[in-house]
C-alpha positions in Angstrom: 22.9 18.8 -14.2 19.8 20.0 -15.8 18.8 19.0 -19.2 17.0 21.6 -21.4 15.6 21.8 -24.8 12.8 22.8 -27.2 9.6 20.8 -27.7 9.8 21.8 -31.5 13.2 19.9 -31.7 12.3 16.9 -29.2 8.8 15.9 -28.7 7.6 15.4 -25.4 6.9 11.6 -25.8 10.6 11.3 -26.9 11.8 13.0 -23.9 9.7 10.9 -21.7 11.1 7.7 -23.4 14.6 9.0 -22.8 14.1 9.5 -19.2 12.5 6.2 -18.7 15.2 4.2 -20.4 17.6 6.3 -18.4 15.8 5.5 -15.3 16.1 8.9 -14.2 14.5 10.6 -11.1 13.7 14.2 -10.9 11.2 16.8 -12.4 10.5 17.6 -16.1 9.1 21.1 -16.0 7.4 22.4 -19.4 6.4 25.8 -20.4 4.7 27.5 -23.3 3.9 31.2 -23.1 1.2 31.1 -20.3 1.1 27.4 -20.0 3.1 25.5 -17.5 3.4 21.9 -16.4 5.4 19.3 -14.5 5.9 15.5 -14.6 8.0 13.7 -11.8 9.8 10.6 -12.4 11.3 7.9 -9.9 13.8 5.7 -11.6 12.0 6.3 -15.1 8.7 5.7 -13.7 6.2 8.7 -13.6 4.9 9.3 -10.1 3.0 12.7 -10.6 2.0 15.4 -13.1 0.1 18.4 -12.9 -0.6 21.4 -15.2 -1.1 25.0 -13.7 -4.5 26.2 -13.9 -6.0 22.9 -15.3 -9.4 21.9 -13.8 -8.1 18.6 -12.6 -8.0 19.0 -8.7 -9.1 15.9 -6.8 -11.9 17.4 -5.1 -13.5 19.0 -8.3 -13.2 15.6 -10.0 -14.9 13.6 -7.2 -17.7 16.2 -6.9 -18.3 16.1 -10.6 -18.3 12.3 -10.6 -20.8 12.4 -8.0 -18.7 10.3 -5.8 -18.8 12.7 -2.9 -21.1 15.5 -2.0 -20.5 19.2 -1.8 -21.0 19.0 2.2 -18.3 16.3 2.3 -16.1 18.2 0.2 -16.5 21.4 2.4 -16.3 19.3 5.6 -12.8 17.8 4.3 -11.6 21.3 3.1 -12.5 22.6 6.6 -10.5 20.0 8.3 -7.4 20.7 5.8 -7.4 24.4 7.1 -6.7 23.1 10.6 -4.6 20.0 9.7 -2.0 21.6 7.4 0.0 19.4 5.3 -2.7 16.6 5.1 -3.9 15.8 1.6 -7.6 16.2 0.7 -8.1 12.8 -0.3 -6.7 11.3 2.8 -9.3 13.5 4.7 -12.2 12.4 2.5 -11.3 8.8 3.1 -11.0 9.6 7.0 -14.5 10.8 7.2 -15.9 7.9 5.3 -16.8 9.9 2.2 -14.5 8.1 0.0 -12.9 4.6 -0.3 -9.3 4.3 -0.5 -9.6 2.4 -3.7 -11.5 5.1 -5.4 -9.0 7.7 -4.1 -6.3 5.8 -5.8 -8.3 5.4 -9.1 -8.8 9.1 -9.1 -5.1 10.1 -8.4 -3.9 7.7 -11.3 -6.4 9.3 -13.7 -5.6 12.7 -12.6 -2.0 12.0 -13.4 -2.6 10.2 -16.6 -4.9 12.9 -18.0 -2.3 15.6 -17.2 0.4 13.5 -19.0 -1.9 13.0 -22.0 -2.8 16.8 -22.3 1.1 17.5 -22.2 1.9 15.1 -25.0 -0.4 17.4 -27.2 2.1 20.3 -26.6 4.1 20.9 -29.7 5.9 24.4 -28.9 7.6 25.6 -25.7 10.6 24.5 -23.7 11.4 21.6 -21.2 13.8 21.4 -18.4 14.8 18.2 -16.5 16.1 18.7 -12.9 17.6 15.7 -11.5 16.7 14.6 -7.8 13.6 17.0 -7.4 10.6 15.4 -6.0 6.9 16.6 -5.6 6.3 18.9 -2.3 4.2 16.0 -1.0 5.7 12.7 -2.3 4.2 10.2 0.0 2.1 7.4 -1.7 2.7 8.7 -5.2 1.8 6.3 -8.2 4.2 4.4 -10.2 3.0 4.4 -13.8 4.9 2.7 -16.6 5.4 5.7 -19.1 5.4 3.1 -22.2 1.7 2.5 -21.4 1.0 6.0 -21.5 3.1 6.8 -24.6 1.0 4.2 -26.7 -2.5 5.7 -25.4 -1.0 9.1 -25.8 -0.3 8.5 -29.5 -3.6 7.2 -30.2 -5.4 10.2 -28.4 -3.2 12.8 -30.4 -4.3 11.4 -33.5 -7.9 11.1 -32.5 -8.0 14.7 -31.1 -6.9 16.2 -34.3 -10.0 15.0 -35.8 -12.1 16.1 -32.7 -10.7 19.7 -33.1 -12.4 19.9 -36.5 -15.8 19.7 -34.9 -14.9 21.5 -31.7 -12.1 24.1 -32.3 -12.9 25.7 -29.0 -14.3 25.0 -25.7 -16.5 28.4 -25.8 -18.7 27.0 -28.4 -22.4 26.2 -27.6 -24.2 23.0 -28.9 -27.9 21.9 -29.0 -29.3 18.6 -29.4 -31.7 17.8 -32.3 -34.7 16.4 -30.3 -36.4 15.1 -33.3 -33.2 13.1 -34.3 -33.1 11.9 -30.6 -36.7 10.4 -30.9 -35.3 7.6 -33.2 -35.7 4.6 -30.8 -33.0 2.4 -32.6 -30.2 4.9 -31.4 -27.6 3.8 -28.8 -25.2 5.6 -26.9 -22.0 5.0 -25.0 -21.9 5.8 -21.3 -19.9 8.9 -22.0 -22.6 10.2 -24.5 -25.5 9.4 -21.9 -23.8 11.7 -19.4 -23.6 14.4 -22.1 -27.1 14.2 -23.3 -28.9 16.2 -20.4 -26.1 18.8 -20.4 -25.9 19.7 -24.2 -28.9 22.1 -23.7 -28.0 25.1 -26.1 -27.0 27.2 -23.0 -23.9 25.6 -21.7 -20.7 26.0 -23.7 -18.3 23.0 -24.2 -16.2 23.6 -21.2 -19.2 24.0 -19.0 -20.6 20.6 -20.2 -17.2 18.9 -19.8 -17.0 20.2 -16.1 -20.6 19.2 -15.2 -20.2 15.7 -16.8 -17.2 14.5 -14.3 -15.5 13.4 -17.6 -12.0 14.1 -18.8 -11.5 16.4 -21.7 -10.7 13.7 -24.0 -13.5 11.5 -23.0 -16.1 14.4 -23.2 -14.6 15.5 -26.5 -14.8 12.2 -27.9 -18.4 11.7 -26.9 -19.5 15.1 -28.0 -17.7 14.4 -31.5 -19.7 11.2 -31.8 -23.0 13.3 -31.4 -22.3 16.0 -33.7 -21.0 13.5 -36.4 -24.2 11.5 -36.1 -26.2 14.8 -36.6 -27.7 14.6 -33.0 -26.1 17.8 -31.8 -25.4 21.2 -33.7 -23.3 24.3 -33.0 -25.7 27.2 -32.3 -23.1 30.0 -31.2 -20.4 30.8 -28.6 -20.9 31.5 -24.9 -21.5 34.9 -23.5 -18.6 37.1 -22.3 -17.7 36.4 -18.7 -18.7 39.2 -16.4 -15.7 41.7 -16.1 -15.3 41.2 -12.3 -15.3 37.3 -12.8 -12.9 37.6 -15.7 -10.5 39.7 -13.8 -10.6 37.3 -10.8 -9.7 34.4 -13.1 -6.9 36.5 -14.8 -5.4 37.1 -11.2 -5.8 33.3 -10.3 -4.0 32.5 -13.5 -1.2 34.9 -13.2 -0.7 33.9 -9.6 -0.7 30.1 -10.2 1.9 30.4 -13.1 3.9 32.6 -10.8 4.0 30.0 -8.0 4.8 27.2 -10.5 7.7 29.3 -12.0 9.0 30.2 -8.5 9.0 26.4 -7.4 11.2 25.7 -10.6 13.4 28.6 -9.8 12.5 30.5 -13.0 12.7 33.8 -11.0 12.3 36.3 -13.9 9.3 34.5 -15.3 7.8 34.2 -11.7 8.4 38.1 -11.1 6.6 39.0 -14.3 3.6 37.0 -13.4 3.4 38.5 -9.7 3.6 42.0 -11.1 0.8 41.2 -13.5 -1.1 40.2 -10.6 -0.2 43.5 -8.8 -1.4 45.6 -11.9 -4.8 43.8 -12.1 -5.3 44.2 -8.5 -3.3 47.2 -6.8 -4.5 46.2 -3.3 -2.9 42.6 -3.6 -1.0 41.6 -0.6 0.4 38.1 -1.6 2.0 39.3 -5.0 4.5 41.8 -3.3 5.4 39.2 -0.6 6.2 36.7 -3.4 8.2 39.5 -5.3 10.1 40.1 -2.1 11.0 36.4 -1.9 12.4 36.6 -5.4 14.3 39.8 -4.5 15.8 38.1 -1.7 16.7 35.0 -3.6 18.6 37.4 -6.1 20.3 39.1 -3.3 18.4 42.4 -3.8 17.6 42.7 0.0 16.9 46.6 0.3 14.1 45.9 -2.5 13.0 42.8 -0.5 12.5 44.9 2.5 10.1 47.4 0.8 8.1 44.5 -0.7 7.5 42.8 2.4 6.6 46.3 3.9 4.0 46.7 1.0 2.5 43.1 1.7 2.1 44.1 5.5 0.5 47.3 4.6 -1.9 45.7 2.1 -2.9 42.5 3.8 -2.2 43.2 7.4 0.2 41.5 9.9 0.9 38.1 8.9 3.6 36.0 10.8 5.2 34.6 7.6 5.5 38.1 6.1 7.1 39.7 9.3 9.6 36.5 9.6 10.6 37.3 6.0 10.9 41.1 6.5 13.1 40.5 9.5 15.5 38.3 7.5 15.7 41.0 5.0 16.5 43.7 7.6 19.1 41.4 8.9 20.7 41.1 5.6 20.8 45.0 5.1 22.4 45.2 8.7 19.5 46.7 10.5 20.0 44.1 13.2 17.9 45.9 16.1 14.7 46.3 13.8 15.3 42.4 12.8 15.6 41.4 16.5 12.2 43.2 17.2 10.3 41.5 14.1 11.7 38.2 14.9 10.2 38.4 18.4 6.8 39.4 16.9 7.1 36.5 14.2 7.8 34.0 17.1 4.9 35.1 19.0 2.6 34.8 15.8 4.3 31.5 14.6 4.8 29.8 17.9 4.9 26.3 16.4 7.3 27.2 13.4 10.8 25.8 14.0 12.2 27.9 11.1 11.2 31.2 12.8 13.0 30.3 16.0 15.9 29.0 13.8 16.2 32.3 12.1 16.0 34.4 15.3 18.7 32.2 16.8 21.1 32.9 13.8 20.6 36.6 14.5 21.6 36.1 18.0 24.6 34.3 16.9 25.5 37.0 14.7 25.2 39.7 17.4 27.5 37.7 19.5 25.0 36.2 22.1 25.9 32.3 21.8 23.6 31.5 24.8 20.6 33.1 23.6 21.3 31.6 20.3 21.4 28.1 21.7 18.1 28.4 23.6 16.2 29.6 20.5 17.7 26.7 18.7 16.9 24.2 21.3 13.1 25.5 21.1 13.5 25.0 17.1 14.6 21.3 17.5 11.5 20.8 19.7 9.3 21.9 16.9 11.0 20.0 14.1 8.8 16.8 13.6 11.8 15.2 12.0 15.6 15.6 11.9 16.5 19.2 11.8 17.9 20.9 8.4 21.6 21.4 7.7 21.4 24.9 8.9 19.9 24.1 12.2 23.1 21.9 12.8 25.3 24.8 11.4 23.9 27.4 13.9 23.9 24.8 16.9 27.4 23.8 16.4 28.5 27.5 16.1 26.5 28.5 19.2 28.1 25.6 21.3 31.7 26.3 19.8 31.4 30.1 20.8 30.6 28.8 24.4 33.7 26.8 24.3 31.8 23.5 24.9 33.8 21.7 22.3 32.8 18.1 23.3 29.1 18.8 22.8 29.8 20.8 19.7 31.8 18.0 18.1 29.1 15.4 19.0 26.3 17.7 17.3 28.7 18.2 14.4 29.2 14.4 14.0 25.4 13.9 14.3 24.7 16.6 11.6 27.0 15.0 8.9 25.5 11.7 9.9 22.1 13.0 8.9 23.3 15.2 6.0 26.6 13.4 4.8 26.7 15.7 1.6 26.5 19.1 3.2 30.0 20.6 2.7 29.4 23.2 5.4 28.7 20.6 8.0 31.6 18.7 7.1 33.8 21.7 7.1 32.7 22.5 10.5 33.2 19.0 11.7 36.7 19.0 10.4 37.5 22.3 12.3 36.5 20.7 15.5 38.1 17.5 15.1 41.4 19.4 14.6 40.7 21.5 17.7 40.0 18.3 19.5 43.5 17.0 18.7 42.7 14.7 15.8 44.1 16.5 12.6 44.2 13.0 10.7 40.4 12.7 11.1 40.0 16.4 10.2 42.3 16.1 7.0 40.2 12.9 5.9 36.9 14.8 6.4 38.2 17.8 4.5 39.7 15.9 1.8 36.4 13.9 1.1 34.6 17.2 1.1 36.7 18.8 -1.4 36.4 16.0 -3.8 32.5 16.0 -3.6 32.0 19.5 -4.2 34.0 22.7 -4.9 33.4 24.7 -1.7 36.2 27.6 -1.5 36.1 27.3 2.5 36.7 23.8 2.5 39.8 24.2 0.2 40.9 27.1 2.4 40.6 25.0 5.7 42.3 22.2 4.2 45.1 24.5 3.2 45.3 25.8 6.7 45.8 22.2 8.0 48.7 21.6 5.7 50.2 25.1 6.3 50.1 24.4 10.0 51.8 21.1 9.6 54.5 22.5 7.3 53.1 20.7 4.0 53.5 24.1 2.0 53.1 22.5 -1.5 50.0 20.9 -0.5 48.7 24.1 1.3 49.7 26.2 -1.8 47.6 23.8 -4.1 44.4 24.1 -1.8 44.9 27.9 -1.4 45.1 28.4 -5.2 41.9 26.2 -5.8 40.0 28.4 -3.1 41.2 31.7 -4.8 39.9 30.6 -8.1 36.6 29.6 -6.6 36.2 32.9 -4.6 38.6 35.5 -5.3 37.4 37.5 -2.5 37.3 34.6 0.0 39.5 36.8 2.7 42.5 38.6 3.5 44.1 35.6 5.3 44.0 33.4 2.2 46.2 36.2 0.4 48.3 36.6 3.2 49.3 33.1 3.4 49.5 32.7 -0.3 52.1 35.8 -0.2 54.0 34.0 2.5 54.4 30.7 0.4 55.4 32.7 -2.5 58.1 34.5 -0.5 59.2 31.2 0.7 59.7 30.2 -2.9 61.7 33.2 -3.7 58.9 34.7 -5.8 59.0 38.2 -4.5 56.7 39.7 -7.2 53.8 37.1 -6.5 54.3 37.6 -2.9 53.7 41.6 -3.2 50.8 40.8 -5.3 49.1 38.6 -2.8 49.9 40.8 0.4 48.6 43.8 -1.8 45.3 42.0 -2.1 45.1 41.1 1.4 45.5 44.8 2.3 42.8 45.6 -0.4 40.4 43.3 1.4 41.4 44.3 4.9 43.4 47.6 5.1 43.9 47.0 8.8 46.0 43.9 8.2 49.4 45.0 9.7 51.3 41.9 9.1 50.8 42.1 5.4 51.8 45.7 5.4 54.9 45.2 7.3 55.8 42.3 5.0 55.4 44.7 2.0 57.5 47.3 3.7 60.3 44.5 4.0 60.2 43.7 0.3 62.8 45.5 -1.9 61.2 48.2 -4.0 60.8 46.7 -7.6 63.0 48.4 -10.3 
């Protein structure tokens, strides 16, 4: 269950300490107006942290530090375009531009600096989602939060003093060359880095970026120069050119939207993407992402229009065509969806999800053989174990072809790889019973019903009891299913009516059979049973 709160009521250091002592694993997301950050935990230890729109990307840090050259960074970025999924730091190590130890140091510094910056937030909200890990969680750091808490408290105190001299990063400072001529002066390493940069033209942000130092280190060094009378404020930076300002705003809104979307804050994400479209009406990615949000919220007709807008503005891209096909399937336009899935598969020939979605459409259209062929192709493309949805489709396609033995074997494999998925366990139980093993089927459904309240699981368990004459047990499961999903299906209410009639509760029987007819007006047995009941007085 998520933990939510306000940073005005509980400071971030207190929340971090609570998660550390509780040995929690998950993501702590923080938001304050247009600011958004995340801290990831593994058994209480911090493994990753990031702030949206913050200048702390690994490549930028290494370039500013002089550790790598612009040519090396460009080479690694070019390789990353081809080798999707590989991290930039890993590629820099592979081409010999960077030592693995240096990469480790920079990654750790990147995480620590993000956490220190977040500690200074005193307003906004936080949400902790258990079990959530970074998109790329290989080789993450393990940092003891207690060490960061001590340093963070010191920095917060010191930053309150720095802000009195440097209240904004758009201020421009110049050095007093006469004062610098004093040969008795001594400087810290950070101050020596700043000296050639504080030139009366760069603002504080540009000085910090060019120095390769963190905001705190550079602020601390500049504060020392100002306090010693060696640097004076001479004004503020000139306004950014309008075009560059708009581009910066677009990037900021897009990055915030993506961060909100990853945290399932859909309304907030939609707000940011709509702002992107306002700033750039020809934008192609924003309507696509708004379509993704509309789909998640079940507004499929709107999603269709948004995906079409994205195609009109940005051209035919495989992932947009794929999503448009999914949306068209959801609104019942199956022929159009079939055509678009075929086009998506030609453009995304190595994407297993496209073939998986295409297979599920074939299954929906009653062509189990075609579905199985597409699922086989999807499995070839999955580098690792296929997801639960693949097993669901594969088991269904084999079962529809009356290949019960291979379907059962695949259902067992799916549950072995995804033991907590209720749908896979439900399908396994159905196949176990069909294969003549009702005891194992009952055990599978009973275990699934305890772990997660899924209506269909309770319905199927009730069916198993109903067929074996255990009517009281069946009634209990049917009633649970009806509470979880009142519109689960006409068969549920038909059998509830039968059980009520067996208990001589004619009123309840009438109520259930009438509900069965409301859900399916063609249910002839429910209609016949109602006609046999005496007319209520």
